[in-house]
Biotite code that builds the C-alpha atoms (Angstrom):
import biotite.structure as struc

atoms = struc.array([
    struc.Atom([3.273, -131.438, 34.009], chain_id="A", res_id=1, res_name="UNK", atom_name="CA", element="C"),
    struc.Atom([5.888, -131.642, 31.234], chain_id="A", res_id=2, res_name="UNK", atom_name="CA", element="C"),
    struc.Atom([8.730, -134.147, 31.384], chain_id="A", res_id=3, res_name="UNK", atom_name="CA", element="C"),
    struc.Atom([11.921, -133.043, 33.134], chain_id="A", res_id=4, res_name="UNK", atom_name="CA", element="C"),
    struc.Atom([13.900, -133.560, 29.919], chain_id="A", res_id=5, res_name="UNK", atom_name="CA", element="C"),
    struc.Atom([13.345, -132.676, 26.289], chain_id="A", res_id=6, res_name="UNK", atom_name="CA", element="C"),
    struc.Atom([14.527, -134.570, 23.240], chain_id="A", res_id=7, res_name="UNK", atom_name="CA", element="C"),
    struc.Atom([17.255, -131.911, 22.854], chain_id="A", res_id=8, res_name="UNK", atom_name="CA", element="C"),
    struc.Atom([18.443, -132.551, 26.442], chain_id="A", res_id=9, res_name="UNK", atom_name="CA", element="C"),
    struc.Atom([18.716, -136.263, 25.694], chain_id="A", res_id=10, res_name="UNK", atom_name="CA", element="C"),
    struc.Atom([20.529, -135.667, 22.378], chain_id="A", res_id=11, res_name="UNK", atom_name="CA", element="C"),
    struc.Atom([23.249, -133.793, 24.266], chain_id="A", res_id=12, res_name="UNK", atom_name="CA", element="C"),
    struc.Atom([24.130, -137.099, 25.984], chain_id="A", res_id=13, res_name="UNK", atom_name="CA", element="C"),
    struc.Atom([22.840, -139.884, 23.743], chain_id="A", res_id=14, res_name="UNK", atom_name="CA", element="C"),
    struc.Atom([23.411, -140.568, 20.079], chain_id="A", res_id=15, res_name="UNK", atom_name="CA", element="C"),
    struc.Atom([20.307, -141.888, 18.355], chain_id="A", res_id=16, res_name="UNK", atom_name="CA", element="C"),
    struc.Atom([18.820, -141.993, 14.862], chain_id="A", res_id=17, res_name="UNK", atom_name="CA", element="C"),
    struc.Atom([15.314, -141.302, 16.194], chain_id="A", res_id=18, res_name="UNK", atom_name="CA", element="C"),
    struc.Atom([13.723, -138.010, 15.195], chain_id="A", res_id=19, res_name="UNK", atom_name="CA", element="C"),
    struc.Atom([12.772, -135.492, 17.892], chain_id="A", res_id=20, res_name="UNK", atom_name="CA", element="C"),
    struc.Atom([9.091, -136.504, 17.980], chain_id="A", res_id=21, res_name="UNK", atom_name="CA", element="C"),
    struc.Atom([9.860, -140.210, 18.487], chain_id="A", res_id=22, res_name="UNK", atom_name="CA", element="C"),
    struc.Atom([12.565, -139.438, 21.050], chain_id="A", res_id=23, res_name="UNK", atom_name="CA", element="C"),
    struc.Atom([10.272, -137.076, 22.985], chain_id="A", res_id=24, res_name="UNK", atom_name="CA", element="C"),
    struc.Atom([7.585, -139.777, 23.005], chain_id="A", res_id=25, res_name="UNK", atom_name="CA", element="C"),
    struc.Atom([10.046, -142.136, 24.698], chain_id="A", res_id=26, res_name="UNK", atom_name="CA", element="C"),
    struc.Atom([11.145, -139.415, 27.154], chain_id="A", res_id=27, res_name="UNK", atom_name="CA", element="C"),
    struc.Atom([7.518, -138.638, 28.055], chain_id="A", res_id=28, res_name="UNK", atom_name="CA", element="C"),
    struc.Atom([6.675, -142.334, 28.547], chain_id="A", res_id=29, res_name="UNK", atom_name="CA", element="C"),
    struc.Atom([9.723, -142.977, 30.724], chain_id="A", res_id=30, res_name="UNK", atom_name="CA", element="C"),
    struc.Atom([9.081, -139.772, 32.716], chain_id="A", res_id=31, res_name="UNK", atom_name="CA", element="C"),
    struc.Atom([5.461, -140.813, 33.335], chain_id="A", res_id=32, res_name="UNK", atom_name="CA", element="C"),
    struc.Atom([6.629, -144.248, 34.503], chain_id="A", res_id=33, res_name="UNK", atom_name="CA", element="C"),
    struc.Atom([9.138, -142.636, 36.882], chain_id="A", res_id=34, res_name="UNK", atom_name="CA", element="C"),
    struc.Atom([6.443, -140.357, 38.340], chain_id="A", res_id=35, res_name="UNK", atom_name="CA", element="C"),
    struc.Atom([4.017, -143.266, 38.712], chain_id="A", res_id=36, res_name="UNK", atom_name="CA", element="C"),
    struc.Atom([6.536, -145.454, 40.493], chain_id="A", res_id=37, res_name="UNK", atom_name="CA", element="C"),
    struc.Atom([8.557, -142.885, 42.487], chain_id="A", res_id=38, res_name="UNK", atom_name="CA", element="C"),
    struc.Atom([6.109, -140.021, 42.953], chain_id="A", res_id=39, res_name="UNK", atom_name="CA", element="C"),
    struc.Atom([5.942, -136.503, 41.535], chain_id="A", res_id=40, res_name="UNK", atom_name="CA", element="C"),
    struc.Atom([9.172, -134.685, 40.744], chain_id="A", res_id=41, res_name="UNK", atom_name="CA", element="C"),
    struc.Atom([8.337, -131.851, 43.127], chain_id="A", res_id=42, res_name="UNK", atom_name="CA", element="C"),
    struc.Atom([5.871, -130.927, 45.832], chain_id="A", res_id=43, res_name="UNK", atom_name="CA", element="C"),
    struc.Atom([3.913, -130.183, 47.755], chain_id="A", res_id=44, res_name="UNK", atom_name="CA", element="C"),
    struc.Atom([3.089, -133.819, 48.404], chain_id="A", res_id=45, res_name="UNK", atom_name="CA", element="C"),
    struc.Atom([0.302, -135.256, 50.539], chain_id="A", res_id=46, res_name="UNK", atom_name="CA", element="C"),
    struc.Atom([0.974, -138.685, 51.983], chain_id="A", res_id=47, res_name="UNK", atom_name="CA", element="C"),
    struc.Atom([-1.305, -140.707, 54.212], chain_id="A", res_id=48, res_name="UNK", atom_name="CA", element="C"),
    struc.Atom([0.656, -143.201, 56.266], chain_id="A", res_id=49, res_name="UNK", atom_name="CA", element="C"),
    struc.Atom([-0.067, -145.761, 58.926], chain_id="A", res_id=50, res_name="UNK", atom_name="CA", element="C"),
    struc.Atom([0.079, -144.508, 62.498], chain_id="A", res_id=51, res_name="UNK", atom_name="CA", element="C"),
    struc.Atom([-0.152, -146.193, 65.921], chain_id="A", res_id=52, res_name="UNK", atom_name="CA", element="C"),
    struc.Atom([3.578, -145.767, 66.363], chain_id="A", res_id=53, res_name="UNK", atom_name="CA", element="C"),
    struc.Atom([5.788, -143.034, 67.755], chain_id="A", res_id=54, res_name="UNK", atom_name="CA", element="C"),
    struc.Atom([7.168, -142.143, 64.309], chain_id="A", res_id=55, res_name="UNK", atom_name="CA", element="C"),
    struc.Atom([5.508, -141.755, 60.927], chain_id="A", res_id=56, res_name="UNK", atom_name="CA", element="C"),
    struc.Atom([7.630, -141.945, 57.780], chain_id="A", res_id=57, res_name="UNK", atom_name="CA", element="C"),
    struc.Atom([7.029, -140.235, 54.460], chain_id="A", res_id=58, res_name="UNK", atom_name="CA", element="C"),
    struc.Atom([8.603, -141.515, 51.270], chain_id="A", res_id=59, res_name="UNK", atom_name="CA", element="C"),
    struc.Atom([11.156, -138.734, 50.706], chain_id="A", res_id=60, res_name="UNK", atom_name="CA", element="C"),
    struc.Atom([13.440, -136.420, 52.679], chain_id="A", res_id=61, res_name="UNK", atom_name="CA", element="C"),
    struc.Atom([11.553, -133.347, 53.893], chain_id="A", res_id=62, res_name="UNK", atom_name="CA", element="C"),
    struc.Atom([12.376, -129.736, 52.963], chain_id="A", res_id=63, res_name="UNK", atom_name="CA", element="C"),
    struc.Atom([9.387, -128.260, 54.822], chain_id="A", res_id=64, res_name="UNK", atom_name="CA", element="C"),
    struc.Atom([6.125, -129.417, 56.376], chain_id="A", res_id=65, res_name="UNK", atom_name="CA", element="C"),
    struc.Atom([2.828, -127.674, 55.692], chain_id="A", res_id=66, res_name="UNK", atom_name="CA", element="C"),
    struc.Atom([0.684, -129.791, 58.007], chain_id="A", res_id=67, res_name="UNK", atom_name="CA", element="C"),
    struc.Atom([0.474, -133.029, 59.979], chain_id="A", res_id=68, res_name="UNK", atom_name="CA", element="C"),
    struc.Atom([-2.954, -134.426, 60.893], chain_id="A", res_id=69, res_name="UNK", atom_name="CA", element="C"),
    struc.Atom([-3.915, -137.640, 62.640], chain_id="A", res_id=70, res_name="UNK", atom_name="CA", element="C"),
    struc.Atom([-7.072, -139.548, 63.406], chain_id="A", res_id=71, res_name="UNK", atom_name="CA", element="C"),
    struc.Atom([-8.949, -142.821, 63.214], chain_id="A", res_id=72, res_name="UNK", atom_name="CA", element="C"),
    struc.Atom([-10.155, -141.529, 59.844], chain_id="A", res_id=73, res_name="UNK", atom_name="CA", element="C"),
    struc.Atom([-9.242, -138.396, 57.920], chain_id="A", res_id=74, res_name="UNK", atom_name="CA", element="C"),
    struc.Atom([-12.069, -135.880, 57.667], chain_id="A", res_id=75, res_name="UNK", atom_name="CA", element="C"),
    struc.Atom([-11.908, -132.343, 56.325], chain_id="A", res_id=76, res_name="UNK", atom_name="CA", element="C"),
    struc.Atom([-12.356, -130.940, 59.830], chain_id="A", res_id=77, res_name="UNK", atom_name="CA", element="C"),
    struc.Atom([-9.492, -132.953, 61.381], chain_id="A", res_id=78, res_name="UNK", atom_name="CA", element="C"),
    struc.Atom([-7.214, -130.280, 62.899], chain_id="A", res_id=79, res_name="UNK", atom_name="CA", element="C"),
    struc.Atom([-3.512, -130.078, 62.136], chain_id="A", res_id=80, res_name="UNK", atom_name="CA", element="C"),
    struc.Atom([-1.013, -130.872, 64.874], chain_id="A", res_id=81, res_name="UNK", atom_name="CA", element="C"),
    struc.Atom([1.200, -128.108, 66.220], chain_id="A", res_id=82, res_name="UNK", atom_name="CA", element="C"),
    struc.Atom([4.885, -128.425, 65.265], chain_id="A", res_id=83, res_name="UNK", atom_name="CA", element="C"),
    struc.Atom([5.820, -126.710, 68.520], chain_id="A", res_id=84, res_name="UNK", atom_name="CA", element="C"),
    struc.Atom([4.554, -129.272, 70.996], chain_id="A", res_id=85, res_name="UNK", atom_name="CA", element="C"),
    struc.Atom([2.906, -132.168, 69.129], chain_id="A", res_id=86, res_name="UNK", atom_name="CA", element="C"),
    struc.Atom([5.511, -133.375, 66.620], chain_id="A", res_id=87, res_name="UNK", atom_name="CA", element="C"),
    struc.Atom([9.143, -133.041, 65.630], chain_id="A", res_id=88, res_name="UNK", atom_name="CA", element="C"),
    struc.Atom([10.498, -133.563, 62.118], chain_id="A", res_id=89, res_name="UNK", atom_name="CA", element="C"),
    struc.Atom([13.664, -135.416, 61.196], chain_id="A", res_id=90, res_name="UNK", atom_name="CA", element="C"),
    struc.Atom([13.951, -134.122, 57.596], chain_id="A", res_id=91, res_name="UNK", atom_name="CA", element="C"),
    struc.Atom([16.787, -136.290, 56.249], chain_id="A", res_id=92, res_name="UNK", atom_name="CA", element="C"),
    struc.Atom([14.986, -139.449, 57.407], chain_id="A", res_id=93, res_name="UNK", atom_name="CA", element="C"),
    struc.Atom([11.532, -138.399, 56.213], chain_id="A", res_id=94, res_name="UNK", atom_name="CA", element="C"),
    struc.Atom([10.399, -139.020, 59.788], chain_id="A", res_id=95, res_name="UNK", atom_name="CA", element="C"),
    struc.Atom([7.862, -137.209, 61.938], chain_id="A", res_id=96, res_name="UNK", atom_name="CA", element="C"),
    struc.Atom([8.046, -138.043, 65.644], chain_id="A", res_id=97, res_name="UNK", atom_name="CA", element="C"),
    struc.Atom([4.983, -137.688, 67.883], chain_id="A", res_id=98, res_name="UNK", atom_name="CA", element="C"),
    struc.Atom([5.449, -135.565, 70.997], chain_id="A", res_id=99, res_name="UNK", atom_name="CA", element="C"),
    struc.Atom([5.409, -135.747, 73.918], chain_id="A", res_id=100, res_name="UNK", atom_name="CA", element="C"),
    struc.Atom([8.146, -138.345, 73.842], chain_id="A", res_id=101, res_name="UNK", atom_name="CA", element="C"),
    struc.Atom([6.600, -141.762, 74.398], chain_id="A", res_id=102, res_name="UNK", atom_name="CA", element="C"),
    struc.Atom([3.305, -140.842, 72.757], chain_id="A", res_id=103, res_name="UNK", atom_name="CA", element="C"),
    struc.Atom([1.967, -142.470, 69.594], chain_id="A", res_id=104, res_name="UNK", atom_name="CA", element="C"),
    struc.Atom([0.155, -141.221, 66.531], chain_id="A", res_id=105, res_name="UNK", atom_name="CA", element="C"),
    struc.Atom([-3.471, -142.151, 65.924], chain_id="A", res_id=106, res_name="UNK", atom_name="CA", element="C"),
    struc.Atom([-4.258, -144.867, 63.348], chain_id="A", res_id=107, res_name="UNK", atom_name="CA", element="C"),
    struc.Atom([-3.863, -142.616, 60.293], chain_id="A", res_id=108, res_name="UNK", atom_name="CA", element="C"),
    struc.Atom([-1.390, -139.789, 59.753], chain_id="A", res_id=109, res_name="UNK", atom_name="CA", element="C"),
    struc.Atom([-1.616, -137.336, 56.870], chain_id="A", res_id=110, res_name="UNK", atom_name="CA", element="C"),
    struc.Atom([1.471, -135.264, 56.073], chain_id="A", res_id=111, res_name="UNK", atom_name="CA", element="C"),
    struc.Atom([1.529, -132.388, 53.586], chain_id="A", res_id=112, res_name="UNK", atom_name="CA", element="C"),
    struc.Atom([5.134, -131.464, 52.849], chain_id="A", res_id=113, res_name="UNK", atom_name="CA", element="C"),
    struc.Atom([7.623, -130.263, 50.279], chain_id="A", res_id=114, res_name="UNK", atom_name="CA", element="C"),
    struc.Atom([10.285, -132.873, 49.561], chain_id="A", res_id=115, res_name="UNK", atom_name="CA", element="C"),
    struc.Atom([13.944, -131.946, 49.245], chain_id="A", res_id=116, res_name="UNK", atom_name="CA", element="C"),
    struc.Atom([14.592, -130.710, 45.699], chain_id="A", res_id=117, res_name="UNK", atom_name="CA", element="C"),
    struc.Atom([16.260, -133.539, 43.801], chain_id="A", res_id=118, res_name="UNK", atom_name="CA", element="C"),
    struc.Atom([15.523, -132.255, 40.301], chain_id="A", res_id=119, res_name="UNK", atom_name="CA", element="C"),
    struc.Atom([19.092, -132.701, 39.045], chain_id="A", res_id=120, res_name="UNK", atom_name="CA", element="C"),
    struc.Atom([19.259, -136.255, 40.416], chain_id="A", res_id=121, res_name="UNK", atom_name="CA", element="C"),
    struc.Atom([15.895, -137.040, 38.816], chain_id="A", res_id=122, res_name="UNK", atom_name="CA", element="C"),
    struc.Atom([17.115, -135.638, 35.482], chain_id="A", res_id=123, res_name="UNK", atom_name="CA", element="C"),
    struc.Atom([20.151, -137.943, 35.673], chain_id="A", res_id=124, res_name="UNK", atom_name="CA", element="C"),
    struc.Atom([17.956, -140.948, 36.525], chain_id="A", res_id=125, res_name="UNK", atom_name="CA", element="C"),
    struc.Atom([15.529, -140.054, 33.726], chain_id="A", res_id=126, res_name="UNK", atom_name="CA", element="C"),
    struc.Atom([18.397, -139.782, 31.240], chain_id="A", res_id=127, res_name="UNK", atom_name="CA", element="C"),
    struc.Atom([19.696, -143.200, 32.319], chain_id="A", res_id=128, res_name="UNK", atom_name="CA", element="C"),
    struc.Atom([16.193, -144.699, 32.034], chain_id="A", res_id=129, res_name="UNK", atom_name="CA", element="C"),
    struc.Atom([15.825, -143.281, 28.502], chain_id="A", res_id=130, res_name="UNK", atom_name="CA", element="C"),
    struc.Atom([19.299, -144.601, 27.633], chain_id="A", res_id=131, res_name="UNK", atom_name="CA", element="C"),
    struc.Atom([18.290, -148.009, 28.982], chain_id="A", res_id=132, res_name="UNK", atom_name="CA", element="C"),
    struc.Atom([15.042, -147.930, 27.005], chain_id="A", res_id=133, res_name="UNK", atom_name="CA", element="C"),
    struc.Atom([16.922, -147.112, 23.791], chain_id="A", res_id=134, res_name="UNK", atom_name="CA", element="C"),
    struc.Atom([19.471, -149.864, 24.418], chain_id="A", res_id=135, res_name="UNK", atom_name="CA", element="C"),
    struc.Atom([17.014, -152.741, 24.868], chain_id="A", res_id=136, res_name="UNK", atom_name="CA", element="C"),
    struc.Atom([17.505, -155.340, 22.199], chain_id="A", res_id=137, res_name="UNK", atom_name="CA", element="C"),
    struc.Atom([14.411, -157.368, 23.034], chain_id="A", res_id=138, res_name="UNK", atom_name="CA", element="C"),
    struc.Atom([16.553, -160.410, 23.777], chain_id="A", res_id=139, res_name="UNK", atom_name="CA", element="C"),
    struc.Atom([17.687, -161.658, 27.145], chain_id="A", res_id=140, res_name="UNK", atom_name="CA", element="C"),
    struc.Atom([20.409, -163.685, 25.483], chain_id="A", res_id=141, res_name="UNK", atom_name="CA", element="C"),
    struc.Atom([21.739, -164.418, 22.047], chain_id="A", res_id=142, res_name="UNK", atom_name="CA", element="C"),
    struc.Atom([23.887, -167.171, 20.615], chain_id="A", res_id=143, res_name="UNK", atom_name="CA", element="C"),
    struc.Atom([25.374, -167.886, 17.217], chain_id="A", res_id=144, res_name="UNK", atom_name="CA", element="C"),
    struc.Atom([26.855, -171.376, 17.013], chain_id="A", res_id=145, res_name="UNK", atom_name="CA", element="C"),
    struc.Atom([29.656, -171.957, 19.490], chain_id="A", res_id=146, res_name="UNK", atom_name="CA", element="C"),
    struc.Atom([31.590, -168.824, 18.494], chain_id="A", res_id=147, res_name="UNK", atom_name="CA", element="C"),
    struc.Atom([29.396, -166.101, 19.917], chain_id="A", res_id=148, res_name="UNK", atom_name="CA", element="C"),
    struc.Atom([27.343, -165.902, 23.076], chain_id="A", res_id=149, res_name="UNK", atom_name="CA", element="C"),
    struc.Atom([25.758, -162.823, 24.617], chain_id="A", res_id=150, res_name="UNK", atom_name="CA", element="C"),
    struc.Atom([23.635, -162.410, 27.702], chain_id="A", res_id=151, res_name="UNK", atom_name="CA", element="C"),
    struc.Atom([21.975, -159.027, 28.036], chain_id="A", res_id=152, res_name="UNK", atom_name="CA", element="C"),
    struc.Atom([21.457, -156.797, 30.998], chain_id="A", res_id=153, res_name="UNK", atom_name="CA", element="C"),
    struc.Atom([18.471, -157.524, 33.231], chain_id="A", res_id=154, res_name="UNK", atom_name="CA", element="C"),
    struc.Atom([16.601, -154.372, 32.203], chain_id="A", res_id=155, res_name="UNK", atom_name="CA", element="C"),
    struc.Atom([13.866, -154.712, 34.819], chain_id="A", res_id=156, res_name="UNK", atom_name="CA", element="C"),
    struc.Atom([16.334, -155.025, 37.686], chain_id="A", res_id=157, res_name="UNK", atom_name="CA", element="C"),
    struc.Atom([18.449, -152.142, 36.377], chain_id="A", res_id=158, res_name="UNK", atom_name="CA", element="C"),
    struc.Atom([15.316, -149.994, 35.890], chain_id="A", res_id=159, res_name="UNK", atom_name="CA", element="C"),
    struc.Atom([14.177, -150.683, 39.485], chain_id="A", res_id=160, res_name="UNK", atom_name="CA", element="C"),
    struc.Atom([17.630, -149.725, 40.810], chain_id="A", res_id=161, res_name="UNK", atom_name="CA", element="C"),
    struc.Atom([17.514, -146.416, 38.922], chain_id="A", res_id=162, res_name="UNK", atom_name="CA", element="C"),
    struc.Atom([13.997, -145.626, 40.159], chain_id="A", res_id=163, res_name="UNK", atom_name="CA", element="C"),
    struc.Atom([15.149, -146.461, 43.693], chain_id="A", res_id=164, res_name="UNK", atom_name="CA", element="C"),
    struc.Atom([17.735, -143.689, 43.355], chain_id="A", res_id=165, res_name="UNK", atom_name="CA", element="C"),
    struc.Atom([14.954, -141.191, 42.585], chain_id="A", res_id=166, res_name="UNK", atom_name="CA", element="C"),
    struc.Atom([12.971, -142.135, 45.690], chain_id="A", res_id=167, res_name="UNK", atom_name="CA", element="C"),
    struc.Atom([15.378, -143.318, 48.383], chain_id="A", res_id=168, res_name="UNK", atom_name="CA", element="C"),
    struc.Atom([12.814, -144.578, 50.908], chain_id="A", res_id=169, res_name="UNK", atom_name="CA", element="C"),
    struc.Atom([10.806, -146.528, 48.298], chain_id="A", res_id=170, res_name="UNK", atom_name="CA", element="C"),
    struc.Atom([10.857, -150.329, 48.445], chain_id="A", res_id=171, res_name="UNK", atom_name="CA", element="C"),
    struc.Atom([10.009, -151.892, 45.075], chain_id="A", res_id=172, res_name="UNK", atom_name="CA", element="C"),
    struc.Atom([8.500, -155.345, 45.287], chain_id="A", res_id=173, res_name="UNK", atom_name="CA", element="C"),
])
């Protein structure tokens, strides 16, 4: 899947002396890192989550659910639950509640769903991550005599905060 942004998209917002090939290489690398750490840009997504509770949570807000399955293990023949009488979705929370009320899911829950479209937000986060990548000086701090002292931004912390915006339910450790 191609990156959400092109070098031309980045140039519209960032001034850089890099040529298009070098800039696109950075965009592609940062995009791949974002996908690895915050999941694909769009769906459908399949997530296997821990059960044994009344609610199962996926990592992103839900636009639509294709299927919900549960079991001690997931096998190809494990039937999907019925959305009418076996589960209820709370889309904004990324939560699927087991019905009847008071019941619990089995040990493993597999949810196939389309996440809410956050393409524009992801483009903004990707642009900020590219900007951050281009701004890194390679130094955490710098000092020249007693006249000049500079302490740089904590790039890792800032990067994690930006990625957290792209996947709101994600907890980075």
